[in-house]
C-alpha positions as CSV (number, residue, x, y, z in Angstrom):
1,M,13.0,25.6,-5.9
2,S,12.1,22.7,-8.4
3,A,12.4,18.9,-6.9
4,R,15.1,16.9,-8.3
5,R,14.4,14.0,-10.4
6,R,15.7,11.1,-9.4
7,P,16.7,8.3,-11.7
8,E,13.7,5.8,-13.3
9,A,11.7,3.8,-10.9
10,R,12.2,0.0,-12.1
11,I,10.3,-3.0,-10.3
12,P,13.4,-5.8,-9.7
13,K,13.8,-8.5,-11.9
14,R,12.5,-12.1,-10.4
15,G,13.4,-15.1,-11.4
16,S,10.8,-17.8,-12.3
17,P,9.7,-19.8,-9.2
18,Q,9.6,-23.3,-9.2
19,G,6.4,-25.3,-9.5
20,R,4.2,-22.6,-9.9
21,A,2.3,-22.0,-13.7
22,V,2.9,-18.9,-15.4
23,T,-0.3,-16.8,-15.5
24,A,-0.3,-13.4,-16.8
25,H,0.3,-10.9,-14.0
26,R,-1.4,-8.1,-12.7
27,T,0.4,-4.7,-13.2
28,A,0.5,-1.2,-13.3
29,D,2.8,2.0,-13.7
30,V,1.2,5.2,-12.8
31,T,2.7,8.7,-12.7
32,R,1.6,11.4,-10.8
33,N,2.7,14.8,-10.9
34,T,1.8,18.3,-9.3
35,K,3.5,21.6,-8.5
36,E,3.9,19.5,-4.9
37,T,5.0,16.0,-6.0
38,Q,6.4,14.3,-8.5
39,I,5.4,10.5,-8.2
40,R,5.8,7.2,-10.3
41,V,4.5,3.9,-8.9
42,Q,5.3,0.8,-11.1
43,L,3.8,-2.6,-9.5
44,D,3.4,-6.2,-9.8
45,L,0.3,-7.6,-7.5
46,D,1.4,-11.4,-8.3
47,G,5.3,-10.5,-7.4
48,S,7.7,-11.6,-4.8
49,G,7.8,-9.1,-2.6
50,Q,11.1,-7.1,-4.2
51,A,10.8,-3.2,-3.5
52,R,12.6,-0.2,-4.8
53,L,11.5,2.8,-2.9
54,T,13.1,6.4,-3.2
55,T,10.8,8.8,-1.0
56,G,13.4,10.6,0.8
57,I,11.8,10.2,3.8
58,G,13.8,6.9,5.6
59,F,11.1,5.2,7.7
60,F,8.3,5.6,5.0
61,D,10.7,4.0,3.0
62,H,10.9,1.3,5.5
63,M,7.1,0.9,5.8
64,L,6.7,0.8,2.4
65,D,9.0,-2.3,2.1
66,Q,6.6,-3.9,5.0
67,V,4.0,-3.4,2.3
68,A,5.8,-5.0,-0.3
69,R,7.5,-7.8,1.2
70,H,4.2,-9.0,3.2
71,G,1.9,-8.2,0.8
72,L,4.1,-10.3,-2.3
73,I,3.8,-7.4,-4.3
74,D,6.5,-6.0,-6.4
75,L,6.7,-2.4,-5.4
76,A,8.9,0.5,-7.4
77,I,8.4,4.0,-6.3
78,D,10.3,7.1,-7.1
79,A,8.8,10.1,-5.5
80,T,10.4,13.4,-4.9
81,G,8.8,16.9,-4.0
82,D,8.3,19.4,-1.3
83,L,10.0,18.1,1.7
84,H,11.8,21.7,2.7
85,I,8.3,21.8,3.7
86,D,7.6,18.9,5.1
87,G,6.3,15.4,4.5
88,H,2.5,16.1,4.1
89,H,2.3,16.3,0.2
90,L,4.6,13.5,-0.6
91,V,3.4,10.8,1.6
92,E,-0.4,11.6,1.2
93,D,0.3,11.6,-2.8
94,T,2.3,8.5,-2.8
95,G,-0.7,6.7,-0.9
96,I,-3.1,8.5,-3.3
97,T,-0.5,7.3,-6.6
98,L,-0.5,4.2,-5.1
99,G,-4.3,3.2,-4.9
100,M,-4.5,4.4,-8.5
101,A,-1.9,1.8,-9.5
102,V,-3.7,-0.8,-7.5
103,A,-6.7,-0.1,-9.1
104,Q,-5.5,-0.4,-12.6
105,A,-3.8,-3.6,-11.7
106,V,-6.7,-5.1,-10.4
107,G,-8.9,-4.3,-13.2
108,D,-12.9,-5.4,-12.9
109,K,-12.2,-7.2,-9.6
110,A,-13.4,-10.6,-11.2
111,G,-12.2,-13.6,-9.2
112,I,-10.7,-11.8,-6.2
113,T,-11.3,-12.8,-2.6
114,R,-12.3,-9.4,-2.4
115,Y,-12.0,-9.3,1.8
116,G,-8.8,-9.4,3.6
117,H,-7.7,-9.1,7.3
118,A,-4.8,-9.4,9.3
119,Y,-3.8,-9.4,13.2
120,V,0.0,-8.7,13.6
121,P,2.3,-8.2,16.7
122,L,5.1,-6.5,17.2
123,D,6.8,-7.3,20.7
124,E,3.9,-5.3,22.8
125,A,2.3,-3.8,19.6
126,L,-1.0,-5.5,17.8
127,S,-2.8,-4.4,14.6
128,R,-5.5,-5.0,12.9
129,V,-6.3,-4.2,9.4
130,V,-9.6,-5.6,7.3
131,I,-10.3,-4.2,4.0
132,D,-12.9,-4.6,1.4
133,F,-12.9,-3.7,-2.4
134,S,-16.0,-2.4,-2.1
135,G,-15.8,0.0,-4.7
136,R,-16.6,2.6,-1.8
137,P,-13.9,4.3,-0.6
138,G,-14.3,5.1,3.3
139,L,-11.5,4.9,5.9
140,H,-11.6,4.0,9.8
141,L,-8.4,5.0,11.3
142,R,-7.7,4.5,15.4
143,V,-4.0,4.9,16.3
144,P,-2.9,6.0,19.2
145,F,0.7,7.1,18.7
146,K,2.8,7.2,21.5
147,A,5.0,9.7,19.5
148,A,4.4,12.3,16.8
149,M,7.8,11.5,15.0
150,I,9.3,8.6,14.2
151,G,12.6,9.7,12.5
152,G,11.8,12.1,10.1
153,F,8.2,10.8,9.6
154,D,5.3,12.4,10.9
155,T,3.1,9.4,12.3
156,Q,-0.4,12.0,12.0
157,L,0.9,11.5,7.9
158,A,-0.4,7.8,8.4
159,Y,-3.9,8.8,8.2
160,E,-3.4,10.7,5.3
161,F,-1.3,7.9,3.3
162,F,-4.0,5.4,4.1
163,Q,-7.1,8.3,3.3
164,G,-5.0,8.7,-0.3
165,F,-5.1,5.0,-0.9
166,A,-8.9,4.1,0.2
167,N,-10.0,7.1,-2.0
168,H,-8.0,6.1,-4.9
169,A,-8.1,2.3,-4.8
170,M,-11.6,2.5,-4.0
171,V,-11.7,0.5,-0.7
172,T,-12.7,0.5,2.7
173,L,-10.3,0.3,4.7
174,H,-10.2,-0.3,8.9
175,I,-6.9,-0.1,11.1
176,D,-7.1,-0.7,14.6
177,N,-4.0,-0.6,16.7
178,L,-4.8,-2.6,19.4
179,H,-2.1,-2.3,21.8
180,G,1.6,-0.9,21.6
181,D,3.8,1.5,23.7
182,N,6.5,2.4,20.9
183,A,5.4,4.3,18.1
184,H,7.6,2.5,15.6
185,H,5.8,-1.1,16.9
186,Q,2.4,0.7,16.2
187,C,3.2,1.8,12.6
188,E,4.9,-1.6,11.9
189,T,2.2,-3.3,12.9
190,V,-0.4,-1.2,11.1
191,F,1.8,-1.3,7.4
192,K,2.3,-5.1,7.8
193,A,-1.3,-5.9,8.7
194,F,-2.3,-3.7,5.8
195,A,0.1,-5.8,3.8
196,R,-1.1,-8.9,4.7
197,A,-5.1,-7.8,4.5
198,L,-4.3,-6.6,0.8
199,R,-2.9,-9.8,0.1
200,M,-5.6,-11.9,1.1
201,A,-8.5,-9.6,-0.5
202,L,-6.4,-9.6,-4.0
203,T,-5.6,-13.3,-3.9
204,P,-7.6,-15.4,-6.7
205,D,-10.4,-16.9,-5.8
206,A,-10.0,-20.6,-7.2
207,R,-14.0,-21.3,-6.5
208,S,-15.2,-18.1,-8.3
209,A,-12.7,-17.6,-11.2
210,G,-14.1,-14.8,-13.6
211,V,-17.0,-14.0,-11.2
212,V,-17.5,-10.7,-9.8
213,P,-17.6,-11.2,-6.0
214,S,-21.1,-9.3,-5.5
215,T,-24.5,-9.8,-5.9
216,K,-24.5,-6.4,-7.9
217,G,-22.6,-7.9,-10.8
218,S,-19.7,-5.1,-10.4
219,L,-18.0,-3.6,-8.1
């Protein structure tokens, strides 16, 4: 049974922030279609954190909203797929497509901070995420989820999402949930910390404008 396409995703329009110079924004628009999923990601890395998200998995939309809000990324994701099987293909492929979009938007990485890290608490839960736009994909994830499902979201798919993202954004990503008794809190701190680390790494470094942050000269 073929998946029904939703209306075209659009990045929400934003007003011009007061007191900020107008600069070229780092944007991307990536569509990835397979026999299992159809996904379009539009983003602006220099946005204000607005999002339009339709994945068919409510809790996953909630997590992606954290990425937009705390990463200050304007993000539109329209994803459909074989949810009649389970969420695996759709969540993994969304991570892949988001990674492709970030890689496209960031370009040659000249002038970015490159490294980012964040600790985020939520009640009893605390997570740490560290990211490096190294050009060498790698993922370490240690999150001992206290439940197998959060709403309609299989917690095992957090790994698949971040693996897809790391492989296609070409980043090294370390994710550790340090404390947590509630699976919702654990997952939310992970996504918020990821967003904050991403925001730090992608922030332009005024002292290194136009310079690729590597002794190799390329990443």
